[in-house]
PDB file of N, CA, C and O in Angstrom:
ATOM      1  N   MET A   1      -4.725-146.865  29.070  1.00  0.00           N
ATOM      2  CA  MET A   1      -3.815-145.752  29.266  1.00  0.00           C
ATOM      3  C   MET A   1      -3.580-145.007  27.947  1.00  0.00           C
ATOM      4  O   MET A   1      -3.441-143.784  27.938  1.00  0.00           O
ATOM      5  N   GLU A   2      -3.536-145.744  26.844  1.00  0.00           N
ATOM      6  CA  GLU A   2      -3.261-145.114  25.546  1.00  0.00           C
ATOM      7  C   GLU A   2      -4.332-144.084  25.187  1.00  0.00           C
ATOM      8  O   GLU A   2      -4.017-142.997  24.703  1.00  0.00           O
ATOM      9  N   ASP A   3      -5.594-144.431  25.426  1.00  0.00           N
ATOM     10  CA  ASP A   3      -6.676-143.478  25.161  1.00  0.00           C
ATOM     11  C   ASP A   3      -6.528-142.235  26.027  1.00  0.00           C
ATOM     12  O   ASP A   3      -6.735-141.114  25.563  1.00  0.00           O
ATOM     13  N   PHE A   4      -6.169-142.443  27.285  1.00  0.00           N
ATOM     14  CA  PHE A   4      -5.982-141.323  28.210  1.00  0.00           C
ATOM     15  C   PHE A   4      -4.868-140.406  27.703  1.00  0.00           C
ATOM     16  O   PHE A   4      -5.018-139.184  27.713  1.00  0.00           O
ATOM     17  N   LEU A   5      -3.755-140.991  27.262  1.00  0.00           N
ATOM     18  CA  LEU A   5      -2.637-140.192  26.744  1.00  0.00           C
ATOM     19  C   LEU A   5      -3.070-139.386  25.521  1.00  0.00           C
ATOM     20  O   LEU A   5      -2.694-138.223  25.378  1.00  0.00           O
ATOM     21  N   GLU A   6      -3.851-139.996  24.650  1.00  0.00           N
ATOM     22  CA  GLU A   6      -4.342-139.284  23.467  1.00  0.00           C
ATOM     23  C   GLU A   6      -5.257-138.129  23.863  1.00  0.00           C
ATOM     24  O   GLU A   6      -5.188-137.052  23.271  1.00  0.00           O
ATOM     25  N   GLN A   7      -6.108-138.347  24.855  1.00  0.00           N
ATOM     26  CA  GLN A   7      -7.011-137.292  25.319  1.00  0.00           C
ATOM     27  C   GLN A   7      -6.221-136.133  25.927  1.00  0.00           C
ATOM     28  O   GLN A   7      -6.535-134.969  25.677  1.00  0.00           O
ATOM     29  N   ILE A   8      -5.214-136.443  26.713  1.00  0.00           N
ATOM     30  CA  ILE A   8      -4.401-135.395  27.334  1.00  0.00           C
ATOM     31  C   ILE A   8      -3.601-134.647  26.271  1.00  0.00           C
ATOM     32  O   ILE A   8      -3.463-133.426  26.350  1.00  0.00           O
ATOM     33  N   ALA A   9      -3.075-135.361  25.281  1.00  0.00           N
ATOM     34  CA  ALA A   9      -2.339-134.703  24.197  1.00  0.00           C
ATOM     35  C   ALA A   9      -3.239-133.704  23.472  1.00  0.00           C
ATOM     36  O   ALA A   9      -2.802-132.608  23.121  1.00  0.00           O
ATOM     37  N   GLU A  10      -4.479-134.082  23.254  1.00  0.00           N
ATOM     38  CA  GLU A  10      -5.423-133.176  22.593  1.00  0.00           C
ATOM     39  C   GLU A  10      -5.667-131.933  23.452  1.00  0.00           C
ATOM     40  O   GLU A  10      -5.675-130.813  22.941  1.00  0.00           O
ATOM     41  N   ILE A  11      -5.862-132.131  24.743  1.00  0.00           N
ATOM     42  CA  ILE A  11      -6.080-130.997  25.646  1.00  0.00           C
ATOM     43  C   ILE A  11      -4.856-130.086  25.674  1.00  0.00           C
ATOM     44  O   ILE A  11      -4.985-128.862  25.690  1.00  0.00           O
ATOM     45  N   MET A  12      -3.669-130.690  25.680  1.00  0.00           N
ATOM     46  CA  MET A  12      -2.422-129.921  25.758  1.00  0.00           C
ATOM     47  C   MET A  12      -1.992-129.349  24.408  1.00  0.00           C
ATOM     48  O   MET A  12      -1.012-128.610  24.315  1.00  0.00           O
ATOM     49  N   GLU A  13      -2.743-129.704  23.362  1.00  0.00           N
ATOM     50  CA  GLU A  13      -2.476-129.210  22.010  1.00  0.00           C
ATOM     51  C   GLU A  13      -1.098-129.618  21.492  1.00  0.00           C
ATOM     52  O   GLU A  13      -0.368-128.814  20.913  1.00  0.00           O
ATOM     53  N   VAL A  14      -0.762-130.899  21.718  1.00  0.00           N
ATOM     54  CA  VAL A  14       0.490-131.468  21.218  1.00  0.00           C
ATOM     55  C   VAL A  14       0.178-132.786  20.518  1.00  0.00           C
ATOM     56  O   VAL A  14      -0.916-133.332  20.657  1.00  0.00           O
ATOM     57  N   ASP A  15       1.158-133.292  19.760  1.00  0.00           N
ATOM     58  CA  ASP A  15       0.952-134.540  19.024  1.00  0.00           C
ATOM     59  C   ASP A  15       0.898-135.758  19.933  1.00  0.00           C
ATOM     60  O   ASP A  15       0.100-136.669  19.713  1.00  0.00           O
ATOM     61  N   SER A  16       1.752-135.775  20.959  1.00  0.00           N
ATOM     62  CA  SER A  16       1.775-136.914  21.875  1.00  0.00           C
ATOM     63  C   SER A  16       2.333-136.482  23.223  1.00  0.00           C
ATOM     64  O   SER A  16       2.996-135.451  23.340  1.00  0.00           O
ATOM     65  N   VAL A  17       2.050-137.290  24.233  1.00  0.00           N
ATOM     66  CA  VAL A  17       2.552-137.047  25.585  1.00  0.00           C
ATOM     67  C   VAL A  17       3.085-138.359  26.146  1.00  0.00           C
ATOM     68  O   VAL A  17       2.749-139.440  25.662  1.00  0.00           O
ATOM     69  N   ASN A  18       3.916-138.246  27.166  1.00  0.00           N
ATOM     70  CA  ASN A  18       4.442-139.406  27.874  1.00  0.00           C
ATOM     71  C   ASN A  18       3.939-139.381  29.308  1.00  0.00           C
ATOM     72  O   ASN A  18       3.710-138.305  29.861  1.00  0.00           O
ATOM     73  N   PRO A  19       3.762-140.543  29.917  1.00  0.00           N
ATOM     74  CA  PRO A  19       3.281-140.570  31.297  1.00  0.00           C
ATOM     75  C   PRO A  19       4.144-139.760  32.262  1.00  0.00           C
ATOM     76  O   PRO A  19       3.632-139.218  33.242  1.00  0.00           O
ATOM     77  N   SER A  20       5.435-139.672  31.997  1.00  0.00           N
ATOM     78  CA  SER A  20       6.338-138.963  32.911  1.00  0.00           C
ATOM     79  C   SER A  20       6.370-137.450  32.696  1.00  0.00           C
ATOM     80  O   SER A  20       7.009-136.735  33.468  1.00  0.00           O
ATOM     81  N   ASP A  21       5.696-136.955  31.667  1.00  0.00           N
ATOM     82  CA  ASP A  21       5.685-135.513  31.399  1.00  0.00           C
ATOM     83  C   ASP A  21       5.038-134.757  32.552  1.00  0.00           C
ATOM     84  O   ASP A  21       3.987-135.150  33.058  1.00  0.00           O
ATOM     85  N   GLU A  22       5.683-133.665  32.960  1.00  0.00           N
ATOM     86  CA  GLU A  22       5.105-132.816  33.997  1.00  0.00           C
ATOM     87  C   GLU A  22       4.005-131.959  33.384  1.00  0.00           C
ATOM     88  O   GLU A  22       4.159-131.408  32.294  1.00  0.00           O
ATOM     89  N   LEU A  23       2.904-131.858  34.099  1.00  0.00           N
ATOM     90  CA  LEU A  23       1.756-131.113  33.585  1.00  0.00           C
ATOM     91  C   LEU A  23       2.114-129.666  33.274  1.00  0.00           C
ATOM     92  O   LEU A  23       1.667-129.120  32.265  1.00  0.00           O
ATOM     93  N   THR A  24       2.908-129.048  34.122  1.00  0.00           N
ATOM     94  CA  THR A  24       3.240-127.633  33.943  1.00  0.00           C
ATOM     95  C   THR A  24       4.275-127.391  32.849  1.00  0.00           C
ATOM     96  O   THR A  24       4.590-126.241  32.545  1.00  0.00           O
ATOM     97  N   SER A  25       4.810-128.460  32.252  1.00  0.00           N
ATOM     98  CA  SER A  25       5.829-128.291  31.211  1.00  0.00           C
ATOM     99  C   SER A  25       5.230-127.957  29.847  1.00  0.00           C
ATOM    100  O   SER A  25       5.962-127.617  28.917  1.00  0.00           O
ATOM    101  N   PHE A  26       3.924-128.049  29.721  1.00  0.00           N
ATOM    102  CA  PHE A  26       3.281-127.801  28.436  1.00  0.00           C
ATOM    103  C   PHE A  26       2.970-126.326  28.254  1.00  0.00           C
ATOM    104  O   PHE A  26       2.513-125.653  29.178  1.00  0.00           O
ATOM    105  N   GLU A  27       3.223-125.838  27.057  1.00  0.00           N
ATOM    106  CA  GLU A  27       2.965-124.431  26.743  1.00  0.00           C
ATOM    107  C   GLU A  27       1.489-124.078  26.937  1.00  0.00           C
ATOM    108  O   GLU A  27       1.161-122.955  27.318  1.00  0.00           O
ATOM    109  N   ALA A  28       0.611-125.034  26.678  1.00  0.00           N
ATOM    110  CA  ALA A  28      -0.829-124.783  26.785  1.00  0.00           C
ATOM    111  C   ALA A  28      -1.346-124.839  28.225  1.00  0.00           C
ATOM    112  O   ALA A  28      -2.532-124.604  28.458  1.00  0.00           O
ATOM    113  N   TRP A  29      -0.483-125.143  29.190  1.00  0.00           N
ATOM    114  CA  TRP A  29      -0.935-125.313  30.576  1.00  0.00           C
ATOM    115  C   TRP A  29      -1.421-123.985  31.145  1.00  0.00           C
ATOM    116  O   TRP A  29      -0.649-123.036  31.284  1.00  0.00           O
ATOM    117  N   ASP A  30      -2.712-123.930  31.472  1.00  0.00           N
ATOM    118  CA  ASP A  30      -3.302-122.746  32.097  1.00  0.00           C
ATOM    119  C   ASP A  30      -4.605-123.158  32.765  1.00  0.00           C
ATOM    120  O   ASP A  30      -4.920-124.346  32.839  1.00  0.00           O
ATOM    121  N   SER A  31      -5.353-122.194  33.244  1.00  0.00           N
ATOM    122  CA  SER A  31      -6.590-122.511  33.963  1.00  0.00           C
ATOM    123  C   SER A  31      -7.624-123.172  33.051  1.00  0.00           C
ATOM    124  O   SER A  31      -8.405-124.004  33.511  1.00  0.00           O
ATOM    125  N   LEU A  32      -7.638-122.820  31.786  1.00  0.00           N
ATOM    126  CA  LEU A  32      -8.568-123.454  30.849  1.00  0.00           C
ATOM    127  C   LEU A  32      -8.217-124.931  30.651  1.00  0.00           C
ATOM    128  O   LEU A  32      -9.103-125.779  30.546  1.00  0.00           O
ATOM    129  N   THR A  33      -6.932-125.225  30.604  1.00  0.00           N
ATOM    130  CA  THR A  33      -6.484-126.611  30.495  1.00  0.00           C
ATOM    131  C   THR A  33      -6.932-127.408  31.712  1.00  0.00           C
ATOM    132  O   THR A  33      -7.398-128.540  31.586  1.00  0.00           O
ATOM    133  N   THR A  34      -6.790-126.812  32.883  1.00  0.00           N
ATOM    134  CA  THR A  34      -7.225-127.477  34.113  1.00  0.00           C
ATOM    135  C   THR A  34      -8.721-127.774  34.053  1.00  0.00           C
ATOM    136  O   THR A  34      -9.156-128.865  34.421  1.00  0.00           O
ATOM    137  N   LEU A  35      -9.499-126.813  33.596  1.00  0.00           N
ATOM    138  CA  LEU A  35     -10.943-127.030  33.460  1.00  0.00           C
ATOM    139  C   LEU A  35     -11.247-128.142  32.450  1.00  0.00           C
ATOM    140  O   LEU A  35     -12.179-128.923  32.644  1.00  0.00           O
ATOM    141  N   SER A  36     -10.470-128.209  31.391  1.00  0.00           N
ATOM    142  CA  SER A  36     -10.656-129.269  30.394  1.00  0.00           C
ATOM    143  C   SER A  36     -10.372-130.643  30.998  1.00  0.00           C
ATOM    144  O   SER A  36     -11.064-131.613  30.690  1.00  0.00           O
ATOM    145  N   ILE A  37      -9.359-130.725  31.851  1.00  0.00           N
ATOM    146  CA  ILE A  37      -9.040-131.989  32.519  1.00  0.00           C
ATOM    147  C   ILE A  37     -10.149-132.362  33.501  1.00  0.00           C
ATOM    148  O   ILE A  37     -10.521-133.532  33.601  1.00  0.00           O
ATOM    149  N   ILE A  38     -10.675-131.381  34.219  1.00  0.00           N
ATOM    150  CA  ILE A  38     -11.795-131.630  35.136  1.00  0.00           C
ATOM    151  C   ILE A  38     -12.992-132.170  34.355  1.00  0.00           C
ATOM    152  O   ILE A  38     -13.644-133.117  34.794  1.00  0.00           O
ATOM    153  N   ALA A  39     -13.282-131.570  33.200  1.00  0.00           N
ATOM    154  CA  ALA A  39     -14.400-132.019  32.367  1.00  0.00           C
ATOM    155  C   ALA A  39     -14.152-133.425  31.826  1.00  0.00           C
ATOM    156  O   ALA A  39     -15.066-134.250  31.807  1.00  0.00           O
ATOM    157  N   LEU A  40     -12.935-133.703  31.391  1.00  0.00           N
ATOM    158  CA  LEU A  40     -12.577-135.033  30.897  1.00  0.00           C
ATOM    159  C   LEU A  40     -12.794-136.082  31.985  1.00  0.00           C
ATOM    160  O   LEU A  40     -13.401-137.124  31.737  1.00  0.00           O
ATOM    161  N   ALA A  41     -12.301-135.806  33.179  1.00  0.00           N
ATOM    162  CA  ALA A  41     -12.445-136.755  34.289  1.00  0.00           C
ATOM    163  C   ALA A  41     -13.915-137.008  34.600  1.00  0.00           C
ATOM    164  O   ALA A  41     -14.322-138.140  34.859  1.00  0.00           O
ATOM    165  N   ASP A  42     -14.697-135.952  34.572  1.00  0.00           N
ATOM    166  CA  ASP A  42     -16.124-136.073  34.885  1.00  0.00           C
ATOM    167  C   ASP A  42     -16.876-136.815  33.779  1.00  0.00           C
ATOM    168  O   ASP A  42     -17.629-137.749  34.057  1.00  0.00           O
ATOM    169  N   ASP A  43     -16.675-136.405  32.542  1.00  0.00           N
ATOM    170  CA  ASP A  43     -17.423-136.969  31.415  1.00  0.00           C
ATOM    171  C   ASP A  43     -17.016-138.406  31.078  1.00  0.00           C
ATOM    172  O   ASP A  43     -17.875-139.262  30.868  1.00  0.00           O
ATOM    173  N   ASP A  44     -15.717-138.666  31.027  1.00  0.00           N
ATOM    174  CA  ASP A  44     -15.236-139.965  30.553  1.00  0.00           C
ATOM    175  C   ASP A  44     -14.958-140.973  31.661  1.00  0.00           C
ATOM    176  O   ASP A  44     -15.006-142.181  31.428  1.00  0.00           O
ATOM    177  N   TYR A  45     -14.666-140.482  32.870  1.00  0.00           N
ATOM    178  CA  TYR A  45     -14.267-141.386  33.951  1.00  0.00           C
ATOM    179  C   TYR A  45     -15.186-141.302  35.171  1.00  0.00           C
ATOM    180  O   TYR A  45     -14.993-142.034  36.142  1.00  0.00           O
ATOM    181  N   GLN A  46     -16.173-140.422  35.128  1.00  0.00           N
ATOM    182  CA  GLN A  46     -17.164-140.252  36.193  1.00  0.00           C
ATOM    183  C   GLN A  46     -16.536-139.999  37.565  1.00  0.00           C
ATOM    184  O   GLN A  46     -16.982-140.541  38.576  1.00  0.00           O
ATOM    185  N   VAL A  47     -15.495-139.167  37.581  1.00  0.00           N
ATOM    186  CA  VAL A  47     -14.890-138.745  38.847  1.00  0.00           C
ATOM    187  C   VAL A  47     -14.769-137.224  38.860  1.00  0.00           C
ATOM    188  O   VAL A  47     -14.631-136.588  37.815  1.00  0.00           O
ATOM    189  N   SER A  48     -14.823-136.663  40.050  1.00  0.00           N
ATOM    190  CA  SER A  48     -14.669-135.219  40.224  1.00  0.00           C
ATOM    191  C   SER A  48     -13.262-134.922  40.711  1.00  0.00           C
ATOM    192  O   SER A  48     -12.778-135.535  41.662  1.00  0.00           O
ATOM    193  N   LEU A  49     -12.614-133.978  40.052  1.00  0.00           N
ATOM    194  CA  LEU A  49     -11.278-133.543  40.452  1.00  0.00           C
ATOM    195  C   LEU A  49     -11.318-132.071  40.821  1.00  0.00           C
ATOM    196  O   LEU A  49     -12.136-131.308  40.308  1.00  0.00           O
ATOM    197  N   THR A  50     -10.421-131.685  41.720  1.00  0.00           N
ATOM    198  CA  THR A  50     -10.270-130.275  42.068  1.00  0.00           C
ATOM    199  C   THR A  50      -8.987-129.745  41.439  1.00  0.00           C
ATOM    200  O   THR A  50      -8.120-130.515  41.027  1.00  0.00           O
ATOM    201  N   ASN A  51      -8.880-128.429  41.371  1.00  0.00           N
ATOM    202  CA  ASN A  51      -7.644-127.811  40.871  1.00  0.00           C
ATOM    203  C   ASN A  51      -6.453-128.265  41.694  1.00  0.00           C
ATOM    204  O   ASN A  51      -5.393-128.565  41.144  1.00  0.00           O
ATOM    205  N   ALA A  52      -6.620-128.317  43.017  1.00  0.00           N
ATOM    206  CA  ALA A  52      -5.522-128.706  43.905  1.00  0.00           C
ATOM    207  C   ALA A  52      -5.084-130.145  43.642  1.00  0.00           C
ATOM    208  O   ALA A  52      -3.887-130.432  43.630  1.00  0.00           O
ATOM    209  N   GLU A  53      -6.032-131.044  43.432  1.00  0.00           N
ATOM    210  CA  GLU A  53      -5.680-132.441  43.154  1.00  0.00           C
ATOM    211  C   GLU A  53      -4.897-132.556  41.851  1.00  0.00           C
ATOM    212  O   GLU A  53      -3.936-133.321  41.762  1.00  0.00           O
ATOM    213  N   ILE A  54      -5.305-131.804  40.855  1.00  0.00           N
ATOM    214  CA  ILE A  54      -4.595-131.831  39.576  1.00  0.00           C
ATOM    215  C   ILE A  54      -3.183-131.292  39.751  1.00  0.00           C
ATOM    216  O   ILE A  54      -2.232-131.874  39.228  1.00  0.00           O
ATOM    217  N   SER A  55      -3.033-130.203  40.469  1.00  0.00           N
ATOM    218  CA  SER A  55      -1.705-129.633  40.718  1.00  0.00           C
ATOM    219  C   SER A  55      -0.825-130.609  41.481  1.00  0.00           C
ATOM    220  O   SER A  55       0.363-130.744  41.186  1.00  0.00           O
ATOM    221  N   ASP A  56      -1.404-131.287  42.459  1.00  0.00           N
ATOM    222  CA  ASP A  56      -0.643-132.248  43.261  1.00  0.00           C
ATOM    223  C   ASP A  56      -0.217-133.469  42.453  1.00  0.00           C
ATOM    224  O   ASP A  56       0.770-134.120  42.794  1.00  0.00           O
ATOM    225  N   ALA A  57      -0.945-133.784  41.392  1.00  0.00           N
ATOM    226  CA  ALA A  57      -0.622-134.954  40.570  1.00  0.00           C
ATOM    227  C   ALA A  57       0.724-134.788  39.865  1.00  0.00           C
ATOM    228  O   ALA A  57       1.433-135.774  39.661  1.00  0.00           O
ATOM    229  N   LYS A  58       1.080-133.591  39.499  1.00  0.00           N
ATOM    230  CA  LYS A  58       2.368-133.205  38.913  1.00  0.00           C
ATOM    231  C   LYS A  58       2.659-133.763  37.514  1.00  0.00           C
ATOM    232  O   LYS A  58       3.100-133.016  36.641  1.00  0.00           O
ATOM    233  N   THR A  59       2.422-135.053  37.285  1.00  0.00           N
ATOM    234  CA  THR A  59       2.721-135.655  35.982  1.00  0.00           C
ATOM    235  C   THR A  59       1.447-136.247  35.374  1.00  0.00           C
ATOM    236  O   THR A  59       0.419-136.367  36.040  1.00  0.00           O
ATOM    237  N   ILE A  60       1.543-136.609  34.107  1.00  0.00           N
ATOM    238  CA  ILE A  60       0.408-137.247  33.453  1.00  0.00           C
ATOM    239  C   ILE A  60       0.112-138.592  34.115  1.00  0.00           C
ATOM    240  O   ILE A  60      -1.052-138.945  34.306  1.00  0.00           O
ATOM    241  N   GLU A  61       1.148-139.339  34.463  1.00  0.00           N
ATOM    242  CA  GLU A  61       0.948-140.612  35.170  1.00  0.00           C
ATOM    243  C   GLU A  61       0.280-140.373  36.520  1.00  0.00           C
ATOM    244  O   GLU A  61      -0.619-141.119  36.908  1.00  0.00           O
ATOM    245  N   GLY A  62       0.712-139.343  37.233  1.00  0.00           N
ATOM    246  CA  GLY A  62       0.095-139.007  38.511  1.00  0.00           C
ATOM    247  C   GLY A  62      -1.372-138.666  38.353  1.00  0.00           C
ATOM    248  O   GLY A  62      -2.201-139.048  39.178  1.00  0.00           O
ATOM    249  N   LEU A  63      -1.688-137.949  37.296  1.00  0.00           N
ATOM    250  CA  LEU A  63      -3.079-137.597  37.008  1.00  0.00           C
ATOM    251  C   LEU A  63      -3.898-138.853  36.703  1.00  0.00           C
ATOM    252  O   LEU A  63      -5.021-139.007  37.183  1.00  0.00           O
ATOM    253  N   HIS A  64      -3.325-139.737  35.906  1.00  0.00           N
ATOM    254  CA  HIS A  64      -4.005-140.989  35.572  1.00  0.00           C
ATOM    255  C   HIS A  64      -4.254-141.822  36.829  1.00  0.00           C
ATOM    256  O   HIS A  64      -5.347-142.355  37.018  1.00  0.00           O
ATOM    257  N   GLN A  65      -3.239-141.931  37.687  1.00  0.00           N
ATOM    258  CA  GLN A  65      -3.389-142.691  38.931  1.00  0.00           C
ATOM    259  C   GLN A  65      -4.447-142.067  39.841  1.00  0.00           C
ATOM    260  O   GLN A  65      -5.208-142.779  40.496  1.00  0.00           O
ATOM    261  N   LEU A  66      -4.489-140.744  39.877  1.00  0.00           N
ATOM    262  CA  LEU A  66      -5.497-140.044  40.675  1.00  0.00           C
ATOM    263  C   LEU A  66      -6.904-140.413  40.202  1.00  0.00           C
ATOM    264  O   LEU A  66      -7.778-140.724  41.011  1.00  0.00           O
ATOM    265  N   ILE A  67      -7.110-140.376  38.906  1.00  0.00           N
ATOM    266  CA  ILE A  67      -8.420-140.715  38.350  1.00  0.00           C
ATOM    267  C   ILE A  67      -8.773-142.168  38.665  1.00  0.00           C
ATOM    268  O   ILE A  67      -9.899-142.460  39.067  1.00  0.00           O
ATOM    269  N   LEU A  68      -7.813-143.078  38.484  1.00  0.00           N
ATOM    270  CA  LEU A  68      -8.074-144.490  38.775  1.00  0.00           C
ATOM    271  C   LEU A  68      -8.400-144.710  40.245  1.00  0.00           C
ATOM    272  O   LEU A  68      -9.298-145.485  40.575  1.00  0.00           O
ATOM    273  N   SER A  69      -7.677-144.031  41.127  1.00  0.00           N
ATOM    274  CA  SER A  69      -7.923-144.209  42.561  1.00  0.00           C
ATOM    275  C   SER A  69      -9.310-143.702  42.947  1.00  0.00           C
ATOM    276  O   SER A  69      -9.962-144.271  43.822  1.00  0.00           O
ATOM    277  N   LYS A  70      -9.756-142.638  42.297  1.00  0.00           N
ATOM    278  CA  LYS A  70     -11.093-142.114  42.592  1.00  0.00           C
ATOM    279  C   LYS A  70     -12.176-143.018  42.008  1.00  0.00           C
ATOM    280  O   LYS A  70     -13.264-143.128  42.574  1.00  0.00           O
ATOM    281  N   GLN A  71     -11.889-143.657  40.894  1.00  0.00           N
ATOM    282  CA  GLN A  71     -12.852-144.598  40.318  1.00  0.00           C
ATOM    283  C   GLN A  71     -13.037-145.808  41.234  1.00  0.00           C
ATOM    284  O   GLN A  71     -14.134-146.356  41.341  1.00  0.00           O
ATOM    285  N   ASN A  72     -11.965-146.210  41.881  1.00  0.00           N
ATOM    286  CA  ASN A  72     -11.996-147.402  42.725  1.00  0.00           C
ATOM    287  C   ASN A  72     -12.389-147.111  44.160  1.00  0.00           C
ATOM    288  O   ASN A  72     -12.455-148.024  44.983  1.00  0.00           O
ATOM    289  N   ALA A  73     -12.651-145.844  44.468  1.00  0.00           N
ATOM    290  CA  ALA A  73     -12.983-145.479  45.853  1.00  0.00           C
ATOM    291  C   ALA A  73     -14.418-145.807  46.183  1.00  0.00           C
ATOM    292  O   ALA A  73     -14.864-145.565  47.305  1.00  0.00           O
TER     293      ALA A  73
END
């Protein structure tokens, strides 16, 4: 989880993030950020995410759980 948090912090252009942080609360949150998360999931976790799935995840923890659930599917 720690590596995932560091990766998300880099994408969001902040020093650190918490699992409970809402995705839309970050100043850097935009369509490019969403694409970066899609690329991260594909490259590092070998799962495909959609924009809708990312939006539905709402928090960083939700996003992490989504990726894990797709890995285990």
